[in-house]
C-alpha positions as CSV (number, residue, x, y, z in Angstrom):
1,M,18.1,262.4,132.5
2,K,18.1,260.6,135.9
3,K,18.3,256.8,136.1
4,N,15.7,254.9,138.1
5,V,16.6,252.8,141.2
6,H,16.3,249.5,139.3
7,S,18.8,250.5,136.7
8,L,21.3,251.7,139.3
9,Y,21.0,248.3,141.2
10,T,21.4,246.5,137.9
11,E,24.6,248.4,137.0
12,T,26.0,247.9,140.5
13,G,25.3,244.1,140.2
14,K,27.0,244.0,136.8
15,K,30.0,245.8,138.2
16,L,30.3,243.5,141.2
17,Q,30.0,240.5,138.9
18,E,32.7,241.8,136.6
19,R,34.9,242.6,139.6
20,S,34.4,239.1,141.0
21,M,35.3,237.5,137.6
22,N,38.5,239.5,137.5
23,M,39.5,238.3,140.9
24,G,41.5,235.1,141.8
25,T,42.7,233.6,145.1
26,K,46.3,232.9,145.6
27,A,48.2,231.3,148.5
28,Y,51.6,232.7,149.5
29,F,54.0,230.6,151.6
30,S,56.1,232.1,154.4
31,N,59.6,231.4,155.3
32,R,60.3,228.6,157.8
33,I,59.6,229.5,161.4
34,Y,61.6,227.0,163.5
35,K,60.1,225.9,166.8
36,S,63.5,226.4,168.5
37,V,63.3,230.2,168.1
38,L,59.7,230.4,169.5
39,P,58.9,230.4,173.2
40,E,57.9,227.0,174.6
41,E,54.5,228.5,175.5
42,Y,53.8,229.4,171.9
43,V,54.8,226.0,170.5
44,S,52.5,224.3,173.1
45,A,49.6,226.6,172.3
46,I,50.0,226.1,168.6
47,G,50.1,222.3,169.1
48,H,47.0,222.5,171.2
49,A,45.2,224.6,168.5
50,L,46.1,222.1,165.8
51,L,44.8,219.2,167.9
52,V,41.5,220.9,168.9
53,F,40.7,222.4,165.5
54,N,41.3,219.1,163.6
55,R,39.3,217.1,166.1
56,A,36.4,219.6,165.7
57,K,36.7,219.2,161.9
58,H,36.7,215.4,162.2
59,F,33.7,215.5,164.5
60,A,31.8,217.8,162.2
61,F,32.5,215.6,159.2
62,S,31.6,212.3,160.9
63,T,28.4,213.9,162.2
64,V,27.3,214.9,158.6
65,V,28.2,211.4,157.3
66,K,26.3,209.7,160.1
67,E,23.2,211.8,159.5
68,K,23.3,211.1,155.8
69,R,23.6,207.4,156.3
70,S,20.9,207.2,159.0
71,G,18.6,209.8,157.6
72,T,18.1,211.2,161.1
73,S,19.6,214.2,162.9
74,Q,22.4,213.4,165.4
75,R,22.1,216.7,167.3
76,E,19.6,219.1,168.9
77,A,21.2,222.4,167.8
78,S,22.9,223.4,164.6
79,L,26.2,221.8,163.6
80,H,28.0,225.1,164.3
81,L,26.6,225.4,167.8
82,T,27.2,221.7,168.5
83,V,30.9,221.9,167.5
84,K,31.4,225.2,169.4
85,K,30.0,223.8,172.6
86,R,31.7,220.4,172.4
87,F,35.2,221.7,171.8
88,S,34.9,225.2,173.5
89,L,35.9,227.1,170.4
90,D,35.0,230.7,169.5
91,D,32.9,231.4,166.4
92,Y,35.8,232.0,164.1
93,Y,37.5,228.7,164.8
94,T,34.2,226.8,164.8
95,N,33.1,228.4,161.5
96,S,36.4,227.4,159.8
97,A,36.2,223.8,161.1
98,V,32.7,223.3,159.9
99,Q,33.5,224.9,156.5
100,E,36.5,222.5,156.1
101,A,34.2,219.5,157.0
102,N,31.5,220.6,154.5
103,A,34.2,221.2,151.8
104,K,35.5,217.7,152.4
105,Q,32.0,216.2,152.1
106,K,31.4,218.2,148.9
107,S,34.6,217.0,147.3
108,L,33.7,213.4,148.2
109,S,30.4,213.8,146.5
110,E,32.0,215.2,143.3
111,L,34.6,212.4,143.4
112,N,31.8,209.8,143.8
113,T,30.1,211.2,140.7
114,L,33.4,210.8,138.8
115,Y,33.8,207.2,140.1
116,Q,30.3,206.4,138.9
117,S,30.9,207.7,135.4
118,N,34.3,205.8,135.2
119,T,32.6,202.6,136.4
120,D,29.9,203.0,133.8
121,V,32.6,203.2,131.1
122,Q,34.4,200.2,132.5
123,I,31.2,198.2,132.5
124,Q,30.5,199.0,128.9
125,S,34.1,198.1,128.0
126,V,33.7,194.7,129.7
127,K,30.4,194.1,127.9
128,R,31.9,194.9,124.5
129,K,34.8,192.5,125.2
130,M,32.3,189.8,126.3
131,K,30.3,190.3,123.1
132,T,33.5,190.0,121.0
133,E,34.6,186.8,122.8
134,K,31.2,185.3,122.6
135,A,31.2,185.8,118.8
136,K,34.6,184.1,118.6
137,L,33.3,181.2,120.7
138,T,30.2,180.8,118.6
139,K,32.3,180.7,115.4
140,L,34.6,178.1,116.8
141,K,31.7,176.0,118.1
142,K,30.2,176.0,114.6
143,I,33.5,174.9,113.2
144,K,33.7,172.2,115.8
145,Q,30.2,171.0,115.0
146,S,31.1,170.8,111.3
147,F,34.0,168.6,112.1
148,V,31.8,166.3,114.2
149,K,29.5,165.9,111.2
150,G,32.5,165.1,109.0
151,K,32.0,168.1,106.7
152,P,34.4,170.9,107.8
153,S,33.2,174.3,107.0
154,F,34.6,177.8,107.7
155,P,33.4,181.4,107.6
156,H,34.4,183.2,104.4
157,N,35.9,186.2,106.2
158,G,37.4,184.2,109.1
159,K,41.1,183.7,109.9
160,E,40.6,179.9,110.0
161,Q,40.5,178.5,106.4
162,Q,41.0,175.2,104.7
163,H,43.5,175.0,101.7
164,G,43.2,171.6,100.1
165,T,44.3,169.1,102.8
166,L,45.8,171.8,104.9
167,F,44.2,173.9,107.6
168,A,45.5,177.4,108.2
169,V,45.0,180.1,110.9
170,H,46.0,183.4,109.4
171,G,47.3,186.1,111.8
172,K,48.6,189.6,111.3
173,K,52.3,188.5,111.6
174,K,52.2,184.8,110.9
175,T,50.1,181.9,109.7
176,D,49.9,178.5,111.5
177,L,49.5,175.4,109.5
178,Y,47.8,172.1,110.5
179,Y,48.5,169.1,108.2
180,H,45.4,167.1,109.0
181,A,41.9,167.6,110.5
182,Y,42.6,165.8,113.8
183,A,45.5,168.1,114.7
184,F,43.4,171.2,113.8
185,E,40.3,170.1,115.6
186,H,42.0,169.0,118.9
187,G,45.1,171.1,118.8
188,Y,43.5,174.4,117.8
189,V,39.6,174.4,118.0
190,D,39.2,172.5,121.3
191,V,42.0,174.4,123.0
192,H,40.7,177.8,121.9
193,I,37.1,176.9,122.9
194,K,38.2,176.1,126.4
195,R,40.4,179.2,126.5
196,L,37.5,181.4,125.5
197,Q,35.1,179.8,128.0
198,T,37.6,180.5,130.7
199,K,38.1,184.1,129.6
200,L,34.4,184.7,129.5
201,G,34.1,183.3,133.0
202,F,36.7,185.8,134.2
203,L,35.0,188.7,132.3
204,A,31.6,187.7,133.9
205,G,33.2,187.8,137.3
206,K,34.7,191.2,136.6
207,L,31.4,192.5,135.3
208,H,29.7,191.3,138.5
209,R,32.3,193.1,140.6
210,L,31.9,196.3,138.7
211,E,28.1,196.2,138.9
212,D,28.4,195.7,142.7
213,K,30.8,198.6,142.9
214,Q,28.4,200.8,140.9
215,K,25.5,199.9,143.2
216,H,27.7,200.7,146.2
217,L,28.7,204.1,144.8
218,R,25.0,205.0,144.1
219,T,23.6,203.9,147.5
220,E,26.4,204.3,150.1
221,V,27.5,207.6,151.6
222,A,31.3,207.8,151.3
223,S,33.5,208.7,154.2
224,V,37.2,209.4,154.6
225,V,40.1,208.4,156.9
226,F,41.9,211.5,158.0
227,G,45.6,210.9,158.0
228,S,45.1,208.4,155.0
229,K,43.9,204.8,155.0
230,K,47.4,203.6,153.9
231,R,49.0,205.1,157.0
232,F,46.3,203.7,159.3
233,K,46.8,200.1,157.9
234,S,50.6,200.5,158.2
235,Q,50.4,199.8,162.0
236,Y,49.6,196.2,161.1
237,T,51.5,195.8,157.8
238,I,54.9,197.5,158.5
239,E,57.3,195.7,160.8
240,R,58.9,198.7,162.5
241,Y,55.4,199.9,163.6
242,Q,54.5,196.5,165.0
243,Q,57.5,196.6,167.2
244,R,57.2,200.3,168.1
245,H,53.5,201.2,168.2
246,R,54.1,204.6,169.8
247,L,56.1,205.6,166.8
248,W,53.2,204.9,164.6
249,V,50.8,206.8,166.9
250,K,53.1,209.8,166.8
251,E,53.3,209.8,163.0
252,W,49.6,209.1,162.7
253,E,48.7,212.1,164.9
254,N,51.2,214.3,163.0
255,A,49.4,213.4,159.7
256,R,45.9,214.1,161.2
257,Y,46.6,217.2,163.2
258,R,49.2,219.2,161.2
259,K,47.2,222.0,159.6
260,I,44.8,224.8,160.4
261,I,42.9,227.0,157.9
262,I,41.0,230.0,159.3
263,S,38.7,231.5,156.7
264,G,38.7,235.3,156.2
265,R,36.0,237.8,156.7
266,K,35.6,240.8,154.5
267,D,34.2,243.0,157.3
268,S,37.4,242.5,159.4
269,A,40.0,245.3,159.7
270,Q,42.6,243.0,158.1
271,G,40.3,240.5,156.4
272,N,40.6,238.0,159.3
273,F,39.3,238.2,162.9
274,V,41.9,235.7,164.2
275,F,45.2,236.7,162.5
276,R,46.8,240.1,162.3
277,Y,49.8,240.9,160.2
278,D,52.0,244.0,160.8
279,C,53.4,245.0,157.4
280,E,56.1,247.3,159.0
281,T,57.6,244.9,161.5
282,H,56.6,241.7,159.6
283,T,55.0,240.3,162.7
284,L,52.0,237.9,162.8
285,R,49.8,237.8,165.8
286,F,46.9,235.5,166.5
287,R,44.9,234.0,169.4
288,T,44.8,230.3,170.0
289,P,41.7,228.4,171.3
290,S,43.4,228.1,174.7
291,G,43.6,231.9,175.0
292,V,47.3,232.3,174.3
293,F,48.3,235.3,172.1
294,V,51.0,234.1,169.8
295,E,53.4,236.5,168.2
296,V,55.6,235.4,165.3
297,K,58.3,237.8,164.3
298,D,60.2,238.1,161.1
299,L,57.5,236.4,159.1
300,L,58.3,237.0,155.4
301,F,56.8,235.7,152.2
302,P,59.7,235.1,149.7
303,Y,57.5,234.8,146.7
304,G,54.7,237.3,147.5
305,Q,55.7,239.7,150.2
306,Q,54.5,242.7,148.2
307,Q,51.2,241.0,147.3
308,V,50.5,240.1,150.9
309,E,51.3,243.6,152.2
310,S,49.1,245.1,149.4
311,A,46.2,242.9,150.3
312,V,46.4,243.7,154.0
313,L,46.9,247.5,153.6
314,A,44.1,247.6,151.0
315,Q,41.7,246.0,153.5
316,Q,42.8,248.3,156.2
317,K,42.2,251.4,154.1
318,C,38.8,250.2,152.7
319,K,36.1,252.3,154.2
320,D,33.0,250.3,153.2
321,K,34.3,246.8,154.1
322,K,30.9,245.1,153.9
323,K,30.6,246.1,150.3
324,Y,34.2,246.3,149.0
325,G,36.2,244.3,151.6
326,K,38.2,241.3,150.7
327,P,38.6,238.3,153.0
328,I,42.1,237.1,153.8
329,A,42.5,233.5,155.0
330,W,45.5,232.2,157.0
331,A,46.8,228.7,157.5
332,V,49.4,227.1,159.9
333,E,51.2,223.9,159.0
334,D,53.4,221.9,161.3
335,H,56.4,220.3,159.5
336,G,58.0,218.8,162.5
337,D,60.9,221.1,163.4
338,Y,59.3,224.2,161.9
339,Y,56.0,225.9,160.9
340,I,54.9,227.3,157.6
341,F,52.3,230.0,157.5
342,K,50.2,230.7,154.4
343,C,48.3,233.8,153.4
344,M,45.4,233.3,151.0
345,A,44.2,236.5,149.5
346,E,42.2,237.6,146.5
347,V,44.3,239.3,143.9
348,E,43.2,241.0,140.7
349,R,43.9,239.1,137.5
350,N,46.2,240.5,135.0
351,P,44.2,243.4,133.3
352,Y,46.6,243.5,130.3
353,V,45.6,240.2,128.6
354,N,45.8,239.9,124.9
355,Y,42.5,238.5,123.7
356,S,42.7,239.8,120.1
357,K,42.5,237.2,117.3
358,A,42.8,239.8,114.5
359,D,46.5,238.9,113.8
360,G,46.0,235.1,114.2
361,M,46.5,232.4,116.9
362,I,49.0,229.9,118.3
363,G,47.4,226.4,118.2
364,I,48.7,223.7,120.5
365,D,48.0,220.0,120.3
366,C,49.1,218.3,123.6
367,N,50.6,214.8,123.3
368,V,52.3,212.4,125.6
369,D,55.8,213.3,124.5
370,H,55.6,216.7,122.8
371,F,53.6,219.8,122.2
372,A,52.7,220.3,118.5
373,I,52.5,224.0,117.7
374,S,51.0,225.9,114.7
375,H,51.3,229.6,114.0
376,I,48.5,231.1,111.8
377,N,47.8,234.6,110.6
378,G,44.6,236.6,110.8
379,K,43.2,234.9,107.7
380,G,43.6,231.4,109.1
381,Q,46.6,230.7,107.0
382,R,49.5,228.6,108.3
383,V,52.7,230.6,108.9
384,D,54.8,227.9,110.6
385,S,54.6,224.6,112.6
386,W,57.0,222.9,114.9
387,T,57.1,220.7,118.0
388,L,58.5,221.0,121.6
389,P,59.6,217.5,122.5
390,F,60.0,216.1,126.1
391,D,60.4,212.7,127.7
392,L,58.2,211.6,130.7
393,K,59.0,207.9,130.7
394,G,60.4,206.7,134.0
395,K,59.9,210.1,135.7
396,S,58.3,210.7,139.0
397,S,55.2,212.9,139.4
398,G,57.3,215.9,140.6
399,Q,59.7,215.5,137.7
400,I,56.8,215.3,135.2
401,T,55.4,218.5,136.7
402,K,58.7,220.4,136.4
403,I,59.3,219.2,132.8
404,I,55.8,220.3,131.7
405,E,56.1,223.6,133.5
406,A,59.4,224.3,131.6
407,E,57.7,223.6,128.3
408,A,54.7,225.7,129.2
409,I,57.0,228.6,129.9
410,E,58.5,228.2,126.4
411,L,55.0,228.0,124.8
412,V,53.8,231.2,126.5
413,R,57.0,233.0,125.6
414,I,56.4,232.1,121.9
415,A,52.8,233.4,122.1
416,Q,54.0,236.6,123.9
417,E,56.7,237.1,121.3
418,K,54.2,236.7,118.4
419,N,51.7,238.8,120.3
420,K,48.9,236.3,119.8
421,P,46.6,234.3,122.1
422,I,46.8,230.5,122.5
423,A,44.2,227.8,121.4
424,I,44.1,224.4,123.0
425,E,41.7,221.4,123.1
426,K,39.3,220.8,125.9
427,L,39.8,217.1,126.5
428,N,38.4,214.7,129.1
429,T,41.1,212.2,129.6
430,T,39.7,210.8,132.9
431,T,37.1,208.7,131.1
432,S,39.3,207.8,128.1
433,K,42.0,206.3,130.4
434,V,39.5,203.7,131.7
435,S,37.6,203.1,128.5
436,H,40.2,201.1,126.5
437,H,41.2,198.5,129.0
438,Y,41.1,195.8,126.3
439,G,42.7,197.9,123.6
440,N,46.3,198.1,122.4
441,K,48.8,197.7,125.3
442,K,51.3,200.2,123.9
443,A,48.6,202.8,123.4
444,N,47.2,202.3,126.9
445,R,50.7,202.7,128.4
446,L,51.1,205.9,126.5
447,L,47.7,207.1,127.5
448,S,48.5,206.5,131.2
449,L,51.6,208.7,130.8
450,F,49.5,211.5,129.2
451,A,49.5,214.1,131.9
452,Y,46.9,216.3,130.2
453,N,45.6,218.1,133.3
454,K,49.1,219.1,134.3
455,M,49.8,220.4,130.9
456,I,46.7,222.5,130.7
457,S,47.1,223.8,134.3
458,A,50.7,224.8,133.6
459,I,49.8,226.6,130.3
460,Y,46.9,228.5,131.9
461,S,48.9,229.5,135.0
462,R,51.8,230.8,132.9
463,A,49.6,232.5,130.3
464,E,47.7,234.4,133.0
465,K,50.9,235.6,134.6
466,M,52.3,236.8,131.2
467,G,49.0,238.3,129.9
468,V,48.3,235.8,127.2
469,A,44.7,234.7,126.6
470,V,44.0,231.0,126.3
471,F,41.0,229.8,124.3
472,S,39.7,226.2,124.5
473,V,37.9,224.5,121.7
474,N,35.9,221.3,121.1
475,P,38.4,218.5,120.1
476,A,36.0,216.8,117.8
477,Y,37.8,215.4,114.7
478,T,40.8,217.8,114.9
479,S,43.2,214.9,114.2
480,V,41.0,213.4,111.5
481,I,40.7,216.8,109.7
482,G,44.4,217.5,110.0
483,K,45.3,214.0,108.7
484,M,43.1,214.1,105.7
485,K,43.1,217.7,104.7
486,Y,46.3,219.4,105.8
487,M,49.0,216.8,106.6
488,K,50.1,216.1,103.0
489,R,49.4,219.7,101.8
490,F,51.9,221.2,104.2
491,G,54.2,218.2,104.6
492,I,53.8,218.2,108.4
493,S,53.0,215.6,111.0
494,I,49.5,214.7,112.0
495,H,49.9,216.4,115.4
496,E,51.1,219.7,113.8
497,A,48.1,219.4,111.4
498,A,45.8,218.9,114.4
499,S,47.2,222.0,116.1
500,F,46.6,224.0,112.8
501,V,42.9,222.9,112.9
502,I,42.7,223.8,116.6
503,A,43.9,227.3,115.9
504,R,41.6,227.8,112.9
505,R,38.6,226.5,115.0
506,A,39.4,229.0,117.8
507,M,39.2,231.7,115.2
508,G,35.8,230.5,114.0
509,Y,36.7,228.8,110.7
510,K,34.8,225.7,109.6
511,E,36.5,222.8,107.9
512,T,34.6,221.5,104.9
513,L,35.4,218.2,103.3
514,P,37.6,218.1,100.1
515,P,35.3,217.6,97.1
516,M,36.4,214.0,96.5
517,L,35.7,213.0,100.1
518,G,32.4,214.9,99.9
519,E,31.3,212.3,97.3
520,L,31.6,209.6,100.0
521,V,28.9,211.2,102.2
522,P,25.4,209.9,101.8
523,E,22.7,212.3,100.6
524,K,20.9,212.4,103.9
525,I,24.1,213.5,105.7
526,R,25.3,216.2,103.2
527,G,23.1,218.9,104.7
528,A,24.1,218.1,108.2
529,H,26.8,219.7,110.3
530,H,30.3,219.3,108.9
531,W,31.4,217.3,111.9
532,A,28.8,214.7,111.1
533,Q,30.2,214.5,107.5
534,W,33.8,214.0,108.9
535,K,32.5,211.3,111.2
536,V,31.1,209.3,108.2
537,V,34.3,209.7,106.1
538,S,36.6,208.8,109.1
539,S,34.6,205.7,109.7
540,Y,35.1,204.7,106.0
541,L,38.9,205.4,106.1
542,K,39.7,204.4,109.7
543,G,41.5,201.2,108.6
544,I,44.2,203.1,106.6
545,R,47.5,203.9,108.3
546,T,48.3,207.5,109.0
547,H,51.4,207.8,106.9
548,A,49.5,206.5,103.9
549,F,47.8,209.8,103.7
550,Y,51.1,211.4,102.6
551,R,50.4,209.6,99.3
552,S,46.8,210.4,99.0
553,E,45.2,212.0,96.0
554,L,42.2,213.6,97.8
555,F,42.6,216.9,95.9
556,A,43.6,215.6,92.5
557,V,40.1,215.3,91.1
558,R,36.7,216.6,92.2
559,K,34.6,213.5,91.5
560,F,34.9,210.1,93.1
561,H,34.7,207.2,90.6
562,C,36.7,204.3,92.1
563,A,38.8,203.6,95.2
564,S,42.1,203.7,93.3
565,E,41.6,207.5,92.9
566,L,42.0,208.2,96.6
567,F,45.6,207.0,96.9
568,S,48.7,206.6,94.8
569,P,49.6,203.1,93.5
570,R,51.2,200.8,96.0
571,A,50.5,203.3,98.8
572,L,48.1,200.8,100.6
573,T,48.5,197.3,101.8
574,D,46.3,194.6,100.4
575,E,44.0,194.7,103.4
576,E,43.6,198.5,103.1
577,A,42.9,198.3,99.4
578,K,40.3,195.7,100.1
579,G,38.6,198.0,102.6
580,L,38.6,200.8,100.1
581,R,36.9,198.6,97.5
582,K,34.1,198.1,100.1
583,V,33.8,201.8,100.4
584,C,33.5,202.1,96.6
585,S,30.7,199.5,96.6
586,R,28.9,201.4,99.4
587,K,29.3,204.6,97.4
588,S,27.5,203.0,94.5
589,T,24.5,202.3,96.7
590,F,24.2,205.8,98.2
């Protein structure tokens, strides 16, 4: 039976879509081509090309910014024709310059959205802190007023209390005593009232600055300083540049005019109308905007020679280039004494990737100083758990990258050896790093060291190369579930327990509450999603230290009667036991 035209077009579209999903672009770096081995004419022509191309890009970008800010057009013709006429470039150089300018504008727009969301989080953090400090100030003012009236009174749950003729301020680590009312009123209450008022003033100023910043981000069109704003300011701030301004100009221009990227065209014989690469002689030929034909011999790609040659030859042999052709982009970078050439070509992703979850998963919980790993079988049962430790403290960005890449190689090797895919969390650490400005200092310091994006990027890159699939799951309550449900049962750390939950979630398993914890959930929540139930339970037990759950009795009985049933005797501190008694009283009111 013949297929109609519509079905044929549909099948062709699906095939093209699947083909595009299986493709990825990679950049291959050439060996160093020293200027001393090139004719002076070539070096001069390449330098002129770098200058003209980047000036065209800067002009295109500034034109777009000016038009967005003014709301009016700054040109009579299209941006492409305006740039082409102004800088006397051909269509290929012009198109690449305009594309680069538009890409820079798009990245700024996305960055502006990220800044807005981060600023919103910072504003909420400051408001929460102001609310907390105002509550403290109100409490102290009430205490002060009671002293003025001659009848000192204190809140029942406050840290300031009176014990006979003594006045005490109870803290977590110490208790301060005042032996008479005058010393307490003027040595503690008055001092802390002034301190809180000053702190609230600083917080109000910070809130005002953040709101102004948010307003600016939402109304102003962002721009960029090519060559970096820091380097531009250095002509005034660094002494050696003040004495030798020409040195600064030279370095400034090197930073602004050091790179060209010419986009590819799939209808070209070699995927690019400007650059031609001879696979037999390893010679790169291209024409500069000044009309000079540059010929670079012995151009090799140490880490992708075969891939570059395959991409070029495949494009040459392709008969229907408009339909099946692949563009190949080229870049030239000036590194002072030498040039680096880059070939950016589409390559097929590894077709032999193991996506099968039938035999189990390898779950990974990423942490600031280690990877926690759990190996589970096809039934969701734990086989083994362990950690891969590393130390990032005091390391530079490059060192951190290398350390993480080495651990990612080991992770993927383990998954490949077990013949199982990997499961990881899909976290957003960008917002969390700015949301706890007034939290624990130690925790914030560790969070700032948490190079999550580098970890994920390294794992994905290595896994794709080795044919290991990576599944990402929602991170909701993975640590809470691991802590309360599996940590004591298997005798493992909270992070290994979280990695076990991540692996099970990637396989589709749901984590129901233990029967005793289920008794803590109100009736209206018991029919809700199991994450909502974990949220309620975690809010009740959030004040209990993690290691106390090693002495929990959550599976000893099936019915909850009193708080003492949840943990072994002497497992909790007095404060934790007090919090549990409140939970018990809440339970009686469900």
